[in-house]
N, C-alpha and C positions, 0 to 999 in steps of 0.2 A: 504494500500500500504506500502511496506517495502522499505528499503534502503534510499538513500538520498532524494527521493521525499516525504518520509513521513514527516509530519509536526513535527518540533522539539518541541514537547510539554514539553520536559524536562526543557525548559526555564520557563514554568509554566504559561499558561494563567490563570488557576484557582488561582494560588498563587497571581498573580497581581490583579485579580478582588476581591479576598477575603481579601487582606491585609488591615489592619486598617490604614487609612490615617490620621496619627497624625497631619500632617501639616494643613489639612483642619479644624481641631478642634481648632487650635490656633486662637487667636484674630488677626484681620487685622494688628494691630500694631506689634505683634510678628512676623507675616509672613514677613512684610516689613523689620523688623530689621534683620531677617535671610538673606534676599536677600541683604540688604545693606552691611552687614559685609562680605558676600562672595564676592561681587563685589570689595570691598576694599582689598581683598586678605587675610582677617582675617579668622580664624576658628570660625564659628558662635557658640554662646552659645547653641542654639537649632538647631541641624543639620537638613538640608533638607533630604528628602528621598535619598537613595544611588543613584538611577538612575538620580535624578535631580541634586544632588550635584556633581556627576561625570561629568555630562554635563556642569554645570557651570564652573567647574575647567578647563575642556578641552577648553571651549570657552574663558575663561579668559587668558589662555596661548596662544591662537591664536590671542589675542589682539582685540577681537570683542568689540565694543563700546556698553555698556549696555544701553546707553541713546537712541540710534537710530539704532543700527545695521549697516548694510552696505547700500549703496544707492540701492534703489529697482531696480530689473531687471524684465522685462516682455517680453514674447515671442510674435512674430508676429502671426497673425491668421493662416497663412500657417504652421508655425512650430508647433502650438498647434495641428492642425489636424494631422500632421505627427506623433507627439508623441502619440496622442490618438490611432492611428492604431498600432503603434509599441508596445505600452504597452499591447495590447490585452484586455484591460479593457473595451473597448467600447462595447464588447459583453455582459458584465455583468452589465452594467449600469441600465437596467430595473430592475434587481434583487435588486440592491443597492437602487434605488429610492423607490421601493415597500416596502423594508424592513425597511428603515430608515425614509423616508419622511412621509409616511402615518401614522405611529404610533405617530409621534411628530408634526403633522400638526399644532396643536394649540400652539406649543412652539416657542419662538424666537431662532431658530437654523438655521445655514447654513450647508448644506451637501457639503463637499469638497472631491474630489477624486484626488489624486496626483500620479505621477509615482514614480519609485524607487529612482529618484534623488530629490524628494521633490517639483517638479514643479506642480502647480495646473492645472489640465486638465479640470475639471468640478467644478463648484461651484454654488449651487442653494439654494434658500430660500427666506424669506421675503425681498422685495425690500429695505425697510428702513434699515434693518440690513445689507444687502449687501453694501449699501452706507456707513455705518459706517466702514465696513471692508475695503472698498476702501481707507480709510484714512491711513491705515497701510499697504497697498499693498496686502491685502488679497482678491485677485481677480483672475479670470481665466488667466493663463499665468504667474502668479507671482511665484517667486522663494522662496520656504519656506524650504530649507535645513538649517541645524543648522548654518553652517558657514555664512549664509546670514542674518538670522533673529533670531538666538539664539534658546534656548530650547523651543520647541513647540510640539503640538500633531501630526504634520506631519513630520517635519525633524528629530525629535528625534526618532519617531517610525520607520521611514525609515532606520535610522542608526542602531538601536538596534534590529529591527525585532521583537519587543514585544509590546503588547497593553499598552497604557499609558494614564493617565489623567493628564493634566497639568493645574493647577488651579491658576488663578490670578498671584500673585507675584512669583509663580514657573517659570513663563516665564523669560527668561534671560533679554530680552529687555523691558524697562519700558513702552513703548507705547502699550504693549500687556497686561498690568496688569488688565485692565477692562474686560478681556476675560477669559473664560475657554474652553478648547478643549479636546476632547477625540478621540483617534485614534487607529486603529487596522491595522496590516499589512495584505495584501493579497499576498500569496506566489504562485509562479509559480510551479505547480505540476511536471513539467518536470525537473526543476533544484533545487527546494527547496529554491531558493532565492526569496527575496521580489520583487514582480512585481509592487506593488503600495500600497497606504495607503488610507483607508476610514476614514474620520474625521467629527465629529459634533462639531461645535463651536458656542458659544453664550455668552451673558453677564455673568460675573463671579457670579453674584447673581442669584440664582434660578435655576441653572442647576442641573438636577436630577442625583444622583450618579449612577443609573442603566443604564445611557446612554452608559457607557463603555461596559457593557455586551451586549447591543443592537448592538453596533458597531462591537464587536467581532463576534456575530452571523451573521451579514451581511457579514463580511469578509469570514467566513467559507462557507456560501452559495455561495459566488462568487468563492471560490476555488473549490467547488463541480462542478460548471459549467465549469470551466477551465479544471478540471480533465476529465469531460465527453468529451470535445473537444479533449483532448489528446488521450483518448481511441479510439475515432473515427478515428483519424489520424493513430494510430497503427493498427487498423483493415484494413485500406486501404493499409498500407505497408505490412501487413501479406498476403493479397490477391496477391500482386505482388511477394512476397517472396516464396510462396508455390511451384510453378513449378520450381523455381531456386534450392531450397533445395532438391527437389525430384530427380534432376539430378546430385547433388553434389557427388563427388567420396569419400569424407570423411566427418568428422564432420564439421559443419558450423553453423553460426547463422546470423541473420539479425537484426540490431538495428537501431533506428531512430537517428536523429542528436544529441540527448542528451544521447545516449547510452541505451535507454530503449529497451528491447528485444521484437521484433514483432514475431519472429519465430526462432526455432532452430532444428537441426537434429544431433543426435549422441553426444550430450553434455548434462550434467546435467542442469536442469532448473535454470535460474538466472533472476531476475527481471531487473537488470541493469548492464551494463558493464561500467567500469571506462574508459573513453576516455581521451586522453592527454589534459592537460590544454591549450596547445598552438595549439591544433587542429592537423589534419593529414597533414603531409608534402607531397611532391610529390612522395616520395619513396613508392613502393608497399608493403614493408615488415616493420612491426612495432612490438615492444615488449610491451606486456601488462602484468601487474603484476599478473593477475589471469590465463592467458592462455599461457604465453611465446611468442615466435615468431609467428606472424600471417600475412597472406596475406590479404590485405584490398583493397576493391574496391567499388566505389559508386554504389548504387542501389536505384533508385527512390529517395525518400526523406530520405534515410538512407545509411547504409553501409552493405556490405556482408563481413563477417569476417571468415576466415578459419585458424584454429590453425595449425601450422607446427611443434610444439614441442610435441612429443608423450609421453615424460617422465614427470610426475608431479615433479620429483626431480629437474628438471631444473628450475622450477618456485620457489621451496622452497630455492634454492641456492642463491636467490637474496640477502640474508643478508651477504654472505661471502665477506668481504672487501668492503662493501657498504658504500656510503656516503649519508646521508639524510640531506636535507636542508629544514628547516621549514621557509618559506618566509612570514613574517608578515608585510612587508614594505608597501604593498598595503592594506590599512585598510578595503577596501570593498571586497577584493578577496584574502583571505589567501590561500597559496598554499604549497603543499609538493612535493618534487622531490627526487627520489632515483636514484643514479648512482652506478651500481654494475658491477660485472664481467660478468653477463649473459644478462644484458640489462639496459636501462635507461628509466625512465618514470616520469611523473608529472601530477598532476591534482589539481583542486581547492578543498577547504575543506569547509564543513559546519561549522557554528560558533561553534557548540558543539565539533566537532572533532578537530578544531583548539585549543580550550581550553584544551582538553585532551592531545594533543600532546605537548603543551607548558608546562603543569604541569609535564608530564613525562620527558621532556627535562631538567627541572630544578631539577629533583630528579632521576638521572640516576641509583641510586642503586635500584630503584623500589618503587612502591606505591601499597598498597592493594586497593581493591574496596572501602572499607570504607573510606580510606584516600582520595581517589579521589572524593568520594561523598561529603566529608567534604569540599574539595577545590572548588567543583562546586556549591554545594547547601547550604553549611553550615549545612548539615544534614548527618551524617555518616550512617544513616539507609537506604539511598536511593541507595543501592548497586545493586538492580535489574536493574534500569535504566542505571547505569554506566556499568554493565557487558554487557547489550544489545548493547550499543554504542561501546564498545571495541570489541565486536564480529563483528560488522560491519567494524570497522577499520581493524581488522586482516584478513578480507576477501581479502583485496588488499595489506596490508603491509606484509602479510605472515610471513616469518621467521624474518623479521626486528623487529617485536614486539613480545616479549615473555610474559609469564604470570607466576603467583605464585612466586613472585609478578609481576605485570605488569611493563614492562621496555623495553628499547631498547636492542637488542642483543649486547653483549660485542664487537663483531667485527665491529659494525656499528659506523661510525664517524658522530656525530650529530652537525649541525650548525644551529643557529637561526639568521635570518636577521630581524631586527626590526627598527622602526622609531627612529629618533634622540630624540624626546620627548617621555619619557616613558609613559606619559598619553595618547599617541596615540597607545599604544600597545593593540591590540584587543579592541578598544574603545567602541564597542557595548556590551562588556561583563560586567556583574555585578556580576560574580562569586566571592565569597570571596577570593579564592586563587589567582585569577588574580588581584584583587584590591590590595591585600597585595604585590604581586610581583611588581606592578607598583610603589607603595610607596617605596619599597626596592631599586628598580633600580633608582628612582629619587633621593634618598638619597646617592647613591653610595655604599649601603650595600650589593649589589648582582650584579652578572654578569651572563649573559646567556651563555650557552656552545658554544664555537667557535663563539661568537657573532660578527656580522657584522652590522654596522649601515648604513641604507640607507637614502638618502635624508638629508644630513647634514643641509640643510636650510629647515626650517619648511614650512608647507603648506601656500599658498598665500604669499610666500616670507617672512614669519614670522621668529621668533627667533628659534634657535636650542634649544634642550633640556637643554644644559648647561647654556643657557642664560635666561631661563624662571624663573621669580621670584617665590619663594616658598611661600605658605600661611604663614601669620604671626599668632602669637598667638591671642587668643580671646581678645577682648577689656578688659582692666583692669586685665588681667591675670598676675600672678607674673612670673618673669624670674626664671629659675632653679637656685638654690643656687650653689655656687662654693665651 
């Protein structure tokens, strides 16, 4: 499958699974020292892995207590059942149980499945081990997002959208140091966003390193089942659409609620149509970046869309005098909007597209594919992946985004809306270029174009970015000479 429902493998499942885990090779005393120094706001002598260190720094800035986290919250039985149905994961639980529980039946492990918010919806395993988990709130209905319980294999995976192993003292909160957990995201094929997390947790001693690969395999199988259900839904919509399109006077297409094409007539084939981020308003006419003005009306579980603009030039002219706003204030749903002379539109971005647009916004003179690959992966040779993603971006940005080098058109006014705390800027991203940008913004060495700060008070009523203490130098380090 192409377009935004394709799995963003550029984040690198293989890279995460194959990466040498230097932290796990250290002695327990060295691991504990790294955690202690980071909790004190010092720069550890032996750094944690980037994805762990970034999580620690983010949570430290939010003021989360490393001793006990926040007071535990648990959902009622009725709310758990409601979330199970809403997540869509109840249909794939037989697959997850068969893939994960049977192969590790003799190991002391708990299988936990959480929704996209990090709330445990299922948790199964040996009774004695589950009782131990109860002591730290690891139970069905428990809230395991990062803001509540710190760095862990559920909340951190839900936030970053990448598989992760969190071993012992890599957990932010100390009462979890006796545990190791491995988690993998399950993505909704309709939207490309995380639908939930599968996690295997057990005692820190004796957990096999291949469990992460097993969790990733189970998550991919679950996604395959979700994809099959989506295709069945599209087939039903296509059956309804066929007679309608046969009677249409001009070009038209029928898409489902997420923009996936069920059927089309008189138009080039396209897998998915970009729908407005805010949804359809009551007006019957809407402007879409790839089609121009369109008449839109509901049809079964989707939409009948009839383009009214016959000239492709009208679509390409969207860049003339346009204003592009890259809104990163909602860390879970980055969004881009374009307001131009021929029409206005907006939609949510995938994590990778948000990273690319932010890197381009900070280098408005342009970036080559190699430079963008270096910023995304720390590897300038990965130009094929970068060009493929930029090709997808240009399908709906059109004339707004130019190439050779890749850049925003000169006539486009670019504005970035970002959180007050620079470490909340695309917090799920571990791209080297984004991590460098956070550090520059935090030190005041850089500004974003047309930058506008959202939410001057931090999450949970916490401190704003200017009030957050910066990390101190490593213990015993010399101050720079004057």
